[in-house]
C-alpha positions as CSV (number, residue, x, y, z in Angstrom):
1,M,166.0,-0.5,78.1
2,T,163.8,-0.6,81.2
3,V,164.2,2.1,83.9
4,A,162.8,1.9,87.4
5,A,160.3,4.6,88.2
6,E,158.2,5.3,91.2
7,G,155.2,3.1,90.9
8,G,156.7,0.8,88.3
9,A,159.1,0.6,85.4
10,L,159.3,2.5,82.2
11,A,160.4,0.7,79.0
12,F,162.5,2.7,76.5
13,S,163.1,1.2,73.1
14,W,165.8,1.9,70.5
15,E,165.4,1.7,66.8
16,A,168.1,-0.3,64.9
17,D,170.9,1.9,63.8
18,A,169.8,4.9,65.9
19,R,172.5,7.6,66.3
20,I,172.2,10.5,68.7
21,E,174.9,13.0,69.5
22,V,174.6,15.9,72.0
23,R,177.1,18.8,71.8
24,D,177.5,21.7,74.1
25,L,178.4,24.8,72.1
26,G,178.7,27.1,75.2
27,G,175.5,29.1,74.8
28,E,173.4,26.4,73.2
29,V,173.0,22.6,73.0
30,V,172.8,20.7,69.7
31,I,171.0,17.4,69.6
32,E,171.8,15.7,66.3
33,G,170.7,12.4,65.1
34,N,169.8,10.3,62.1
35,A,166.2,9.6,61.4
36,A,166.2,6.4,63.5
37,G,167.9,8.4,66.4
38,L,165.4,11.2,66.2
39,R,162.4,8.8,66.2
40,T,164.1,7.0,69.2
41,L,164.5,10.2,71.1
42,A,160.8,11.2,70.3
43,G,159.7,7.8,71.6
44,H,161.6,8.4,74.9
45,L,159.9,11.7,75.3
46,L,156.5,10.2,74.6
47,T,157.2,7.4,77.2
48,L,158.0,10.1,79.8
49,A,154.8,12.0,78.8
50,G,152.6,8.9,79.4
51,E,149.5,9.2,81.5
52,D,150.6,7.2,84.5
53,V,154.2,8.3,84.6
54,P,155.0,10.2,87.8
55,S,156.8,13.5,88.0
56,G,160.5,13.0,88.6
57,S,160.8,10.0,86.2
58,H,163.9,10.4,84.1
59,L,166.3,8.8,81.7
60,H,170.1,9.5,81.6
61,L,171.8,9.3,78.2
62,E,175.6,9.4,78.1
63,D,178.6,8.9,75.9
64,G,178.6,5.2,75.2
65,N,175.2,4.7,76.9
66,G,172.7,5.8,74.2
67,L,174.7,8.6,72.8
68,E,177.6,8.7,70.3
69,G,181.1,9.0,71.6
70,G,182.2,12.5,72.6
71,S,178.6,13.5,73.5
72,V,177.8,15.5,76.6
73,G,175.3,13.8,78.9
74,L,171.6,14.4,78.5
75,V,168.9,13.8,81.1
76,L,165.3,13.6,80.0
77,E,163.0,14.3,83.0
78,R,159.4,14.8,83.6
79,D,158.4,17.6,85.9
80,D,154.8,18.3,86.5
81,G,155.5,21.1,89.0
82,E,154.9,24.8,88.5
């Protein structure tokens, strides 16, 4: 998956058979995944933490778009502000 970011595009890759589910339990959020899903999520975070990635770059994950059915949406965003 490639996402447009200020100054270029960011490429996010998915491991085969990756499974990620996000649940809102009221006072806490649970991110659950199989090994491939957790490696995929870690890779997304490392992409956003890259040297030339501008603050404000982000990735939206939603039910049916990267997350398992029934998941609540998850936004991964870089913020280099105070």
